[in-house]
TIZAFI-987626 format. One record per residue (C-alpha): x, y, z. Coordinates in nm, 4 decimals. Example, Ala and Ser with C-alpha at 12.3 -4.5 7.8 and 13.67 -1.06 7.14 Angstrom:
BEGIN
@X 1.2300	Y -0.4500	Z 0.7800
@X 1.3670	Y -0.1060	Z 0.7140
// end
This chain:
BEGIN
@X 0.0035	Y 0.0045	Z -0.0170
@X 0.1536	Y 0.3683	Z -0.1053
@X 0.1226	Y 0.6320	Z 0.1386
@X -0.0960	Y 0.8173	Z -0.0177
@X -0.2982	Y 0.5510	Z -0.0253
@X -0.2998	Y 0.4853	Z 0.3346
@X -0.3817	Y 0.9303	Z 0.3948
@X -0.7005	Y 0.8696	Z 0.2179
@X -0.7860	Y 0.5071	Z 0.3645
@X -0.7342	Y 0.7214	Z 0.6918
@X -0.9227	Y 1.0046	Z 0.5715
@X -1.2172	Y 0.8482	Z 0.4952
@X -1.1893	Y 0.6771	Z 0.8424
@X -1.2128	Y 1.0197	Z 0.9518
@X -1.4596	Y 1.1618	Z 0.7747
@X -1.7922	Y 0.8509	Z 0.8152
@X -1.8838	Y 0.9719	Z 1.1740
@X -1.8610	Y 1.3116	Z 1.0898
@X -2.0915	Y 1.2640	Z 0.7570
@X -2.3229	Y 1.0273	Z 0.9084
@X -2.3704	Y 1.2371	Z 1.2391
@X -2.4369	Y 1.5829	Z 1.0711
@X -2.6829	Y 1.4064	Z 0.6847
@X -2.9591	Y 1.3083	Z 1.0682
@X -2.8564	Y 1.7072	Z 1.1639
@X -2.9360	Y 1.8428	Z 0.8686
@X -3.2740	Y 1.6200	Z 0.8457
@X -3.3225	Y 1.7779	Z 1.1800
@X -3.2662	Y 2.1029	Z 1.0845
@X -3.4874	Y 2.1196	Z 0.7906
@X -3.7797	Y 2.0421	Z 0.9923
@X -3.7121	Y 2.3838	Z 1.1569
@X -3.5083	Y 2.1504	Z 1.5207
@X -3.1918	Y 2.2435	Z 1.6306
@X -3.0770	Y 1.9472	Z 1.8031
@X -2.7738	Y 2.0594	Z 1.9830
@X -2.7014	Y 1.6845	Z 2.1962
@X -2.5698	Y 1.5558	Z 1.8922
@X -2.2588	Y 1.5070	Z 2.1062
@X -2.4780	Y 1.2831	Z 2.3833
@X -2.6938	Y 1.0548	Z 2.0695
@X -2.2813	Y 0.9686	Z 1.9466
@X -2.1374	Y 0.8102	Z 2.2838
@X -2.4665	Y 0.6955	Z 2.3564
@X -2.4545	Y 0.4419	Z 2.0280
@X -2.0502	Y 0.3318	Z 2.0878
@X -2.1138	Y 0.2346	Z 2.4214
@X -2.4070	Y 0.0455	Z 2.3689
@X -2.2843	Y -0.0335	Z 2.0525
@X -1.9736	Y -0.1323	Z 2.2192
@X -2.1209	Y -0.2862	Z 2.4938
@X -2.3756	Y -0.5077	Z 2.2565
@X -2.0969	Y -0.6560	Z 2.0256
@X -1.9227	Y -0.7077	Z 2.3389
@X -2.1490	Y -0.9494	Z 2.4765
@X -2.3028	Y -1.1357	Z 2.1844
@X -1.9488	Y -1.1347	Z 1.9803
@X -2.1815	Y -0.9255	Z 1.6508
@X -2.1058	Y -0.6511	Z 1.5732
@X -2.3497	Y -0.6019	Z 1.3531
@X -2.5964	Y -0.6433	Z 1.6990
@X -2.3510	Y -0.3609	Z 1.8119
@X -2.4964	Y -0.1211	Z 1.5373
@X -2.7818	Y -0.1838	Z 1.6018
@X -2.8573	Y -0.1337	Z 1.9002
@X -2.6840	Y 0.1748	Z 1.9204
@X -2.8757	Y 0.2666	Z 1.5864
@X -3.1422	Y 0.2076	Z 1.8707
@X -2.9500	Y 0.3555	Z 2.1782
@X -2.9439	Y 0.6780	Z 1.9620
@X -3.3307	Y 0.6801	Z 1.8499
@X -3.3551	Y 0.6269	Z 2.2140
@X -3.1739	Y 0.9599	Z 2.3105
@X -3.2908	Y 1.1749	Z 2.0844
@X -3.7155	Y 1.0448	Z 2.1523
@X -3.6033	Y 1.1921	Z 2.4714
@X -3.5202	Y 1.5305	Z 2.3275
@X -3.8648	Y 1.4585	Z 2.1181
@X -4.0593	Y 1.4130	Z 2.4356
@X -3.9322	Y 1.7479	Z 2.5697
@X -3.9068	Y 1.9987	Z 2.3352
@X -4.1703	Y 1.9085	Z 2.1184
@X -4.4605	Y 1.7976	Z 2.3572
@X -4.3417	Y 1.9606	Z 2.6699
@X -4.2066	Y 2.2484	Z 2.5120
@X -3.9119	Y 2.3236	Z 2.6611
@X -3.6365	Y 2.5260	Z 2.5118
@X -3.4287	Y 2.3579	Z 2.1814
@X -3.1200	Y 2.5216	Z 2.3056
@X -3.0659	Y 2.4392	Z 2.7012
@X -3.2413	Y 2.1345	Z 2.5878
@X -3.0099	Y 1.9486	Z 2.3536
@X -2.6972	Y 2.0768	Z 2.5776
@X -2.8839	Y 1.8786	Z 2.8765
@X -2.9074	Y 1.5987	Z 2.6510
@X -2.5088	Y 1.6332	Z 2.5495
@X -2.4346	Y 1.5481	Z 2.9287
@X -2.6837	Y 1.3315	Z 3.0245
@X -2.5046	Y 1.1178	Z 2.7427
@X -2.1281	Y 1.2332	Z 2.8230
@X -2.2723	Y 1.0933	Z 3.2048
@X -2.4517	Y 0.8148	Z 3.1546
@X -2.2077	Y 0.6595	Z 2.8913
@X -1.9154	Y 0.6686	Z 3.2304
@X -2.1784	Y 0.4741	Z 3.3373
@X -2.2275	Y 0.2875	Z 3.1235
@X -1.9083	Y 0.1797	Z 3.0277
@X -1.7358	Y 0.1294	Z 3.3575
@X -1.7336	Y -0.1970	Z 3.3957
@X -1.6049	Y -0.1646	Z 2.9339
@X -1.2929	Y 0.0023	Z 2.9748
@X -0.9850	Y -0.1817	Z 2.8399
@X -1.1890	Y -0.4892	Z 2.6755
@X -1.1089	Y -0.5972	Z 2.4017
@X -1.3653	Y -0.4443	Z 2.1048
@X -1.5022	Y -0.6624	Z 1.8297
@X -1.4408	Y -0.4147	Z 1.4894
@X -1.7118	Y -0.4922	Z 1.2100
@X -1.5574	Y -0.6093	Z 0.9417
@X -1.4477	Y -0.4689	Z 0.5601
@X -1.5995	Y -0.5234	Z 0.2946
@X -1.4350	Y -0.7522	Z 0.1159
@X -1.5304	Y -0.8283	Z -0.3062
@X -1.3227	Y -1.0618	Z -0.5276
@X -1.0794	Y -0.9408	Z -0.7873
@X -1.1889	Y -0.5718	Z -0.7743
@X -1.0362	Y -0.4272	Z -0.3882
@X -0.7417	Y -0.5932	Z -0.5076
@X -0.7198	Y -0.3555	Z -0.8293
@X -0.4023	Y -0.1652	Z -0.6861
@X -0.4896	Y 0.2685	Z -0.5550
@X -0.8656	Y 0.1712	Z -0.5917
@X -0.9767	Y -0.1500	Z -0.4693
@X -0.9116	Y -0.0977	Z -0.1302
@X -1.0394	Y 0.3229	Z -0.1242
@X -1.3778	Y 0.2161	Z -0.2921
@X -1.4824	Y -0.1720	Z -0.3009
@X -1.2864	Y -0.2733	Z 0.0492
@X -1.4117	Y -0.0664	Z 0.2655
@X -1.5609	Y -0.1086	Z 0.5847
@X -2.0371	Y -0.1203	Z 0.5050
@X -2.0691	Y 0.1573	Z 0.7651
@X -1.8264	Y 0.3969	Z 0.5333
@X -2.1423	Y 0.2097	Z 0.2231
@X -2.4277	Y 0.3691	Z 0.4626
@X -2.2938	Y 0.6870	Z 0.4802
@X -2.2312	Y 0.7638	Z 0.0925
@X -2.6233	Y 0.5665	Z 0.0473
@X -2.7826	Y 0.7742	Z 0.3308
@X -2.6122	Y 1.0541	Z 0.1950
@X -2.7927	Y 1.0571	Z -0.1520
@X -3.1064	Y 0.9275	Z -0.0332
@X -3.1226	Y 1.2702	Z 0.2292
@X -3.0889	Y 1.4712	Z -0.1422
@X -3.2558	Y 1.3019	Z -0.3585
@X -3.5829	Y 1.2917	Z -0.0911
@X -3.5466	Y 1.6566	Z 0.0857
@X -3.5416	Y 1.7475	Z -0.3385
@X -3.7769	Y 1.5325	Z -0.5483
@X -3.9790	Y 1.3805	Z -0.3052
@X -4.3310	Y 1.4789	Z -0.1374
@X -4.1913	Y 1.3276	Z 0.2053
@X -3.8792	Y 1.6150	Z 0.1102
@X -4.1542	Y 1.8433	Z 0.0572
@X -4.3486	Y 1.8126	Z 0.4096
@X -4.0442	Y 1.8730	Z 0.5249
@X -3.9122	Y 2.1373	Z 0.4167
@X -4.2366	Y 2.2908	Z 0.4847
@X -4.2534	Y 2.2390	Z 0.8364
@X -3.8598	Y 2.3706	Z 0.8308
@X -4.0248	Y 2.6900	Z 0.6548
@X -4.3580	Y 2.8488	Z 0.8007
@X -4.4714	Y 2.5512	Z 1.0652
@X -4.7601	Y 2.7815	Z 1.0476
@X -4.8784	Y 2.7497	Z 0.7120
@X -4.7625	Y 2.4011	Z 0.6971
@X -5.0033	Y 2.3266	Z 0.9978
@X -5.2634	Y 2.5343	Z 0.8299
@X -5.2548	Y 2.2822	Z 0.4959
@X -5.2774	Y 1.9922	Z 0.6928
@X -4.9432	Y 1.8454	Z 0.7973
@X -4.9013	Y 1.7015	Z 1.1022
@X -4.5889	Y 1.9171	Z 1.2165
@X -4.5145	Y 1.7319	Z 1.6175
@X -4.5592	Y 1.4252	Z 1.3690
@X -4.3378	Y 1.5291	Z 1.1274
@X -4.0513	Y 1.6813	Z 1.3572
@X -4.0856	Y 1.3305	Z 1.5858
@X -4.0306	Y 1.1850	Z 1.2539
@X -3.6924	Y 1.3879	Z 1.1484
@X -3.5808	Y 1.3831	Z 1.5515
@X -3.5481	Y 0.9792	Z 1.4777
@X -3.3306	Y 1.0349	Z 1.1974
@X -3.0731	Y 1.2124	Z 1.3607
@X -3.1142	Y 0.9758	Z 1.6475
@X -3.0621	Y 0.6669	Z 1.4591
@X -2.7541	Y 0.8618	Z 1.1859
@X -2.6009	Y 0.9125	Z 1.5806
@X -2.5950	Y 0.6489	Z 1.6429
@X -2.5234	Y 0.5073	Z 1.4316
@X -2.1545	Y 0.7666	Z 1.3924
@X -2.0992	Y 0.6426	Z 1.8042
@X -2.0606	Y 0.2434	Z 1.6546
@X -1.8459	Y 0.3747	Z 1.4379
@X -1.6370	Y 0.5289	Z 1.6720
@X -1.6700	Y 0.2088	Z 1.8596
@X -1.6518	Y -0.0779	Z 1.6290
@X -1.4633	Y 0.0420	Z 1.3435
@X -1.2516	Y 0.3735	Z 1.4115
@X -1.1221	Y 0.2803	Z 1.7647
@X -1.2719	Y -0.0869	Z 1.8449
@X -1.2687	Y -0.0319	Z 2.2080
@X -1.4819	Y 0.1479	Z 2.4503
@X -1.3256	Y 0.4726	Z 2.6336
@X -1.5224	Y 0.7646	Z 2.8390
@X -1.6138	Y 0.9950	Z 2.5486
@X -1.4262	Y 0.9079	Z 2.2645
@X -1.6586	Y 1.1089	Z 2.0850
@X -1.4161	Y 1.4068	Z 2.1261
@X -1.5693	Y 1.6679	Z 2.0162
@X -1.7016	Y 1.5241	Z 1.6718
@X -2.0563	Y 1.6225	Z 1.7429
@X -1.9725	Y 1.9546	Z 1.8405
@X -1.8428	Y 1.9153	Z 1.4164
@X -2.0936	Y 1.7540	Z 1.3387
@X -2.3320	Y 2.1531	Z 1.3811
@X -2.1124	Y 2.2832	Z 1.2129
@X -2.1171	Y 2.0940	Z 0.9239
@X -2.4164	Y 2.1641	Z 0.8643
@X -2.3715	Y 2.5437	Z 0.9051
@X -2.0866	Y 2.4794	Z 0.6402
@X -2.2820	Y 2.3286	Z 0.3938
@X -2.6095	Y 2.5717	Z 0.4487
@X -2.8604	Y 2.3278	Z 0.4290
@X -2.6671	Y 2.1182	Z 0.1383
@X -2.6780	Y 1.7134	Z 0.1553
@X -2.3780	Y 1.7340	Z -0.1566
@X -2.1669	Y 2.0296	Z 0.0499
@X -2.2119	Y 1.8177	Z 0.3243
@X -2.0331	Y 1.5817	Z 0.2522
@X -1.7227	Y 1.7974	Z 0.1087
@X -1.7395	Y 1.9197	Z 0.4456
@X -1.7061	Y 1.6084	Z 0.5676
@X -1.4079	Y 1.5074	Z 0.3952
@X -1.2799	Y 1.8063	Z 0.4437
@X -1.2778	Y 1.8196	Z 0.8281
@X -1.1327	Y 1.4568	Z 0.8062
@X -0.9089	Y 1.5510	Z 0.6151
@X -0.7542	Y 1.8061	Z 0.8352
@X -0.7596	Y 1.6127	Z 1.1457
@X -0.5106	Y 1.3405	Z 0.9806
@X -0.3366	Y 1.6062	Z 0.8627
@X -0.2913	Y 1.6834	Z 1.3031
@X -0.2333	Y 1.3730	Z 1.3126
@X 0.0160	Y 1.2908	Z 1.0644
@X 0.2177	Y 1.5931	Z 1.1459
@X 0.2647	Y 1.4711	Z 1.4682
@X 0.4420	Y 1.1367	Z 1.3636
@X 0.6735	Y 1.3152	Z 1.1319
@X 0.8026	Y 1.5177	Z 1.3633
@X 0.6666	Y 1.8467	Z 1.3000
@X 0.7687	Y 2.1485	Z 1.5361
@X 0.4710	Y 2.1966	Z 1.6652
@X 0.3273	Y 2.1703	Z 1.9191
@X 0.0677	Y 1.8564	Z 1.9518
@X -0.1531	Y 2.0287	Z 2.1410
@X -0.2115	Y 2.3170	Z 1.8655
@X -0.1897	Y 2.0390	Z 1.5713
@X -0.5102	Y 1.7852	Z 1.7850
@X -0.6822	Y 2.1603	Z 1.7741
@X -0.6565	Y 2.1765	Z 1.4264
@X -1.0035	Y 2.0864	Z 1.2899
@X -1.1969	Y 2.2749	Z 1.6110
@X -1.0479	Y 2.5618	Z 1.5220
@X -1.0676	Y 2.4614	Z 1.0779
@X -1.4652	Y 2.4761	Z 1.2420
@X -1.4002	Y 2.7954	Z 1.3377
@X -1.2646	Y 2.9571	Z 1.0931
@X -1.5631	Y 2.7938	Z 0.8534
@X -1.8388	Y 2.9620	Z 1.0786
@X -1.6476	Y 3.3133	Z 1.0689
@X -1.6796	Y 3.2872	Z 0.7067
@X -2.0284	Y 3.2368	Z 0.6563
@X -2.1326	Y 3.4611	Z 0.9219
@X -1.9300	Y 3.7245	Z 0.7336
@X -2.1376	Y 3.6969	Z 0.3913
@X -2.5371	Y 3.7452	Z 0.4654
@X -2.6535	Y 3.5531	Z 0.2086
@X -2.4370	Y 3.2586	Z 0.1971
@X -2.4830	Y 3.2705	Z 0.5526
@X -2.8992	Y 3.3075	Z 0.5359
@X -2.9245	Y 3.0690	Z 0.2255
@X -3.1135	Y 2.7812	Z 0.2530
@X -3.1605	Y 2.8133	Z 0.5981
@X -3.5011	Y 2.6668	Z 0.8005
@X -3.7009	Y 2.9959	Z 0.8871
@X -3.8838	Y 2.8316	Z 1.1721
@X -3.5601	Y 2.6709	Z 1.3236
@X -3.5424	Y 2.6667	Z 1.7051
@X -3.8939	Y 2.7309	Z 1.7144
@X -4.1470	Y 2.5821	Z 1.9206
@X -4.4777	Y 2.5064	Z 1.7753
@X -4.8523	Y 2.4547	Z 1.9669
@X -5.1527	Y 2.3938	Z 1.7669
@X -5.3726	Y 2.6720	Z 1.7564
@X -5.6669	Y 2.4194	Z 1.6410
// end
């Protein structure tokens, strides 16, 4: 394997959890809901996925458990914000704190235990092709799932009636309600979808990226996923490009440390977060860019008047 191929493989590995978490949040925000609890949902997916895989010996059962853990955590957020009408920002932060604390409790007995790695796809002949074999035909299944979800979300949002309803609810929930759409039900469904993808992102960390459980192993990736949604101006194709760009920045810092570059390792480790801040600053200085595609009802609670 050439050094360049190894770098590209690690970039894909670093980018996939960001893409999985962010594509779900994009759908949630397109419906008008701002969920800041991605970090908490991801870490719950990571610990539940690792625990299930370790107990059963099946990585796929771990993936399923992680998905349901993400959905359960997201539905708690949905119950609080859509039914009990709590503040979405405060509730999302609370969900993140709850997830970090609860995952530490659940995972306390799994620290240091060997994990079960999700095996890569292997296609005879194709996976052995030089240069493109492992990059295109030899990835783990969640990489392909992340790409399929991105393409599927783009198609559904832009070319189907379901996507039109989601965008209508996010743009003007009062008008959507007047047309007969069930705003709260649509938002619950989108929140659950976002929870499922965040759970998958967590499973990727504990079953693929580093097949073990480490407390707080999400390391701020949920916040980067949130920034990616804004960075992409709520467009799936831009989101995918941004995820791989941020993943590349992440790996650049790791490779620079390994090569002994004369820069403090703490500074190199902060590169993804610095890139996140710079991207948000650039977008915020361009008013047209910051408003384009932004759901008008984002973060606003909805109470049916009839």
